[in-house]
Chimera marker file (.cmm) of the C-alpha trace (Angstrom):
<marker_set name="trace">
<marker id="1" x="144.182" y="40.017" z="133.802" r="1" g="1" b="0" radius="0.5"/>
<marker id="2" x="145.369" y="41.836" z="130.732" r="1" g="1" b="0" radius="0.5"/>
<marker id="3" x="148.728" y="40.897" z="129.213" r="1" g="1" b="0" radius="0.5"/>
<marker id="4" x="150.782" y="43.425" z="127.255" r="1" g="1" b="0" radius="0.5"/>
<marker id="5" x="153.443" y="41.853" z="125.066" r="1" g="1" b="0" radius="0.5"/>
<marker id="6" x="156.361" y="43.733" z="123.516" r="1" g="1" b="0" radius="0.5"/>
<marker id="7" x="158.757" y="42.239" z="120.986" r="1" g="1" b="0" radius="0.5"/>
<marker id="8" x="161.998" y="44.178" z="120.564" r="1" g="1" b="0" radius="0.5"/>
<marker id="9" x="165.319" y="43.693" z="118.849" r="1" g="1" b="0" radius="0.5"/>
<marker id="10" x="168.359" y="44.691" z="120.929" r="1" g="1" b="0" radius="0.5"/>
<marker id="11" x="171.001" y="46.819" z="119.234" r="1" g="1" b="0" radius="0.5"/>
<marker id="12" x="173.782" y="44.408" z="120.193" r="1" g="1" b="0" radius="0.5"/>
<marker id="13" x="172.188" y="41.250" z="118.770" r="1" g="1" b="0" radius="0.5"/>
<marker id="14" x="170.731" y="41.845" z="115.323" r="1" g="1" b="0" radius="0.5"/>
<marker id="15" x="169.254" y="38.372" z="114.828" r="1" g="1" b="0" radius="0.5"/>
<marker id="16" x="167.732" y="37.898" z="118.286" r="1" g="1" b="0" radius="0.5"/>
<marker id="17" x="164.375" y="39.031" z="119.558" r="1" g="1" b="0" radius="0.5"/>
<marker id="18" x="163.481" y="40.001" z="123.109" r="1" g="1" b="0" radius="0.5"/>
<marker id="19" x="159.940" y="39.334" z="124.348" r="1" g="1" b="0" radius="0.5"/>
<marker id="20" x="158.676" y="41.227" z="127.393" r="1" g="1" b="0" radius="0.5"/>
<marker id="21" x="155.343" y="40.444" z="129.074" r="1" g="1" b="0" radius="0.5"/>
<marker id="22" x="153.661" y="42.900" z="131.432" r="1" g="1" b="0" radius="0.5"/>
<marker id="23" x="150.444" y="42.021" z="133.247" r="1" g="1" b="0" radius="0.5"/>
<marker id="24" x="147.745" y="44.304" z="134.620" r="1" g="1" b="0" radius="0.5"/>
<marker id="25" x="144.863" y="43.113" z="136.805" r="1" g="1" b="0" radius="0.5"/>
<marker id="26" x="141.637" y="44.855" z="135.837" r="1" g="1" b="0" radius="0.5"/>
<marker id="27" x="139.901" y="43.853" z="139.088" r="1" g="1" b="0" radius="0.5"/>
<marker id="28" x="142.463" y="45.292" z="141.526" r="1" g="1" b="0" radius="0.5"/>
<marker id="29" x="143.648" y="48.018" z="139.086" r="1" g="1" b="0" radius="0.5"/>
<marker id="30" x="147.360" y="47.348" z="139.604" r="1" g="1" b="0" radius="0.5"/>
<marker id="31" x="150.366" y="45.893" z="137.839" r="1" g="1" b="0" radius="0.5"/>
<marker id="32" x="151.137" y="42.234" z="138.482" r="1" g="1" b="0" radius="0.5"/>
<marker id="33" x="154.766" y="41.482" z="139.361" r="1" g="1" b="0" radius="0.5"/>
<marker id="34" x="154.585" y="37.770" z="138.449" r="1" g="1" b="0" radius="0.5"/>
<marker id="35" x="152.078" y="37.111" z="135.638" r="1" g="1" b="0" radius="0.5"/>
<marker id="36" x="152.401" y="33.323" z="135.942" r="1" g="1" b="0" radius="0.5"/>
<marker id="37" x="151.075" y="33.518" z="139.536" r="1" g="1" b="0" radius="0.5"/>
<marker id="38" x="148.617" y="36.407" z="139.331" r="1" g="1" b="0" radius="0.5"/>
<marker id="39" x="147.723" y="39.266" z="141.657" r="1" g="1" b="0" radius="0.5"/>
<marker id="40" x="146.127" y="37.179" z="144.415" r="1" g="1" b="0" radius="0.5"/>
<marker id="41" x="142.835" y="39.099" z="144.405" r="1" g="1" b="0" radius="0.5"/>
<marker id="42" x="140.922" y="36.897" z="141.946" r="1" g="1" b="0" radius="0.5"/>
<marker id="43" x="142.086" y="33.603" z="143.444" r="1" g="1" b="0" radius="0.5"/>
<marker id="44" x="144.154" y="32.392" z="146.355" r="1" g="1" b="0" radius="0.5"/>
<marker id="45" x="147.902" y="32.450" z="146.022" r="1" g="1" b="0" radius="0.5"/>
<marker id="46" x="149.593" y="29.056" z="145.671" r="1" g="1" b="0" radius="0.5"/>
<marker id="47" x="150.147" y="27.192" z="148.910" r="1" g="1" b="0" radius="0.5"/>
<marker id="48" x="153.580" y="26.839" z="150.443" r="1" g="1" b="0" radius="0.5"/>
<marker id="49" x="155.054" y="23.459" z="151.162" r="1" g="1" b="0" radius="0.5"/>
<marker id="50" x="155.584" y="22.767" z="154.831" r="1" g="1" b="0" radius="0.5"/>
<marker id="51" x="157.947" y="20.022" z="155.947" r="1" g="1" b="0" radius="0.5"/>
<marker id="52" x="157.098" y="18.732" z="159.399" r="1" g="1" b="0" radius="0.5"/>
<marker id="53" x="159.495" y="16.533" z="161.289" r="1" g="1" b="0" radius="0.5"/>
<link id1="1" id2="2" r="1" g="1" b="0" radius="0.2"/>
<link id1="2" id2="3" r="1" g="1" b="0" radius="0.2"/>
<link id1="3" id2="4" r="1" g="1" b="0" radius="0.2"/>
<link id1="4" id2="5" r="1" g="1" b="0" radius="0.2"/>
<link id1="5" id2="6" r="1" g="1" b="0" radius="0.2"/>
<link id1="6" id2="7" r="1" g="1" b="0" radius="0.2"/>
<link id1="7" id2="8" r="1" g="1" b="0" radius="0.2"/>
<link id1="8" id2="9" r="1" g="1" b="0" radius="0.2"/>
<link id1="9" id2="10" r="1" g="1" b="0" radius="0.2"/>
<link id1="10" id2="11" r="1" g="1" b="0" radius="0.2"/>
<link id1="11" id2="12" r="1" g="1" b="0" radius="0.2"/>
<link id1="12" id2="13" r="1" g="1" b="0" radius="0.2"/>
<link id1="13" id2="14" r="1" g="1" b="0" radius="0.2"/>
<link id1="14" id2="15" r="1" g="1" b="0" radius="0.2"/>
<link id1="15" id2="16" r="1" g="1" b="0" radius="0.2"/>
<link id1="16" id2="17" r="1" g="1" b="0" radius="0.2"/>
<link id1="17" id2="18" r="1" g="1" b="0" radius="0.2"/>
<link id1="18" id2="19" r="1" g="1" b="0" radius="0.2"/>
<link id1="19" id2="20" r="1" g="1" b="0" radius="0.2"/>
<link id1="20" id2="21" r="1" g="1" b="0" radius="0.2"/>
<link id1="21" id2="22" r="1" g="1" b="0" radius="0.2"/>
<link id1="22" id2="23" r="1" g="1" b="0" radius="0.2"/>
<link id1="23" id2="24" r="1" g="1" b="0" radius="0.2"/>
<link id1="24" id2="25" r="1" g="1" b="0" radius="0.2"/>
<link id1="25" id2="26" r="1" g="1" b="0" radius="0.2"/>
<link id1="26" id2="27" r="1" g="1" b="0" radius="0.2"/>
<link id1="27" id2="28" r="1" g="1" b="0" radius="0.2"/>
<link id1="28" id2="29" r="1" g="1" b="0" radius="0.2"/>
<link id1="29" id2="30" r="1" g="1" b="0" radius="0.2"/>
<link id1="30" id2="31" r="1" g="1" b="0" radius="0.2"/>
<link id1="31" id2="32" r="1" g="1" b="0" radius="0.2"/>
<link id1="32" id2="33" r="1" g="1" b="0" radius="0.2"/>
<link id1="33" id2="34" r="1" g="1" b="0" radius="0.2"/>
<link id1="34" id2="35" r="1" g="1" b="0" radius="0.2"/>
<link id1="35" id2="36" r="1" g="1" b="0" radius="0.2"/>
<link id1="36" id2="37" r="1" g="1" b="0" radius="0.2"/>
<link id1="37" id2="38" r="1" g="1" b="0" radius="0.2"/>
<link id1="38" id2="39" r="1" g="1" b="0" radius="0.2"/>
<link id1="39" id2="40" r="1" g="1" b="0" radius="0.2"/>
<link id1="40" id2="41" r="1" g="1" b="0" radius="0.2"/>
<link id1="41" id2="42" r="1" g="1" b="0" radius="0.2"/>
<link id1="42" id2="43" r="1" g="1" b="0" radius="0.2"/>
<link id1="43" id2="44" r="1" g="1" b="0" radius="0.2"/>
<link id1="44" id2="45" r="1" g="1" b="0" radius="0.2"/>
<link id1="45" id2="46" r="1" g="1" b="0" radius="0.2"/>
<link id1="46" id2="47" r="1" g="1" b="0" radius="0.2"/>
<link id1="47" id2="48" r="1" g="1" b="0" radius="0.2"/>
<link id1="48" id2="49" r="1" g="1" b="0" radius="0.2"/>
<link id1="49" id2="50" r="1" g="1" b="0" radius="0.2"/>
<link id1="50" id2="51" r="1" g="1" b="0" radius="0.2"/>
<link id1="51" id2="52" r="1" g="1" b="0" radius="0.2"/>
<link id1="52" id2="53" r="1" g="1" b="0" radius="0.2"/>
</marker_set>
């Protein structure tokens, strides 16, 4: 996974910085919507909790 980071300064707030992170999976050749989770091709997606009664 390749991360592209952009640091920008909004026009409204002169003393604040905005950090944007975009992720691209080089294996599946597509953008990753949630970089903290991944694309799901290189590893399994996190399991979901199931509550059984």
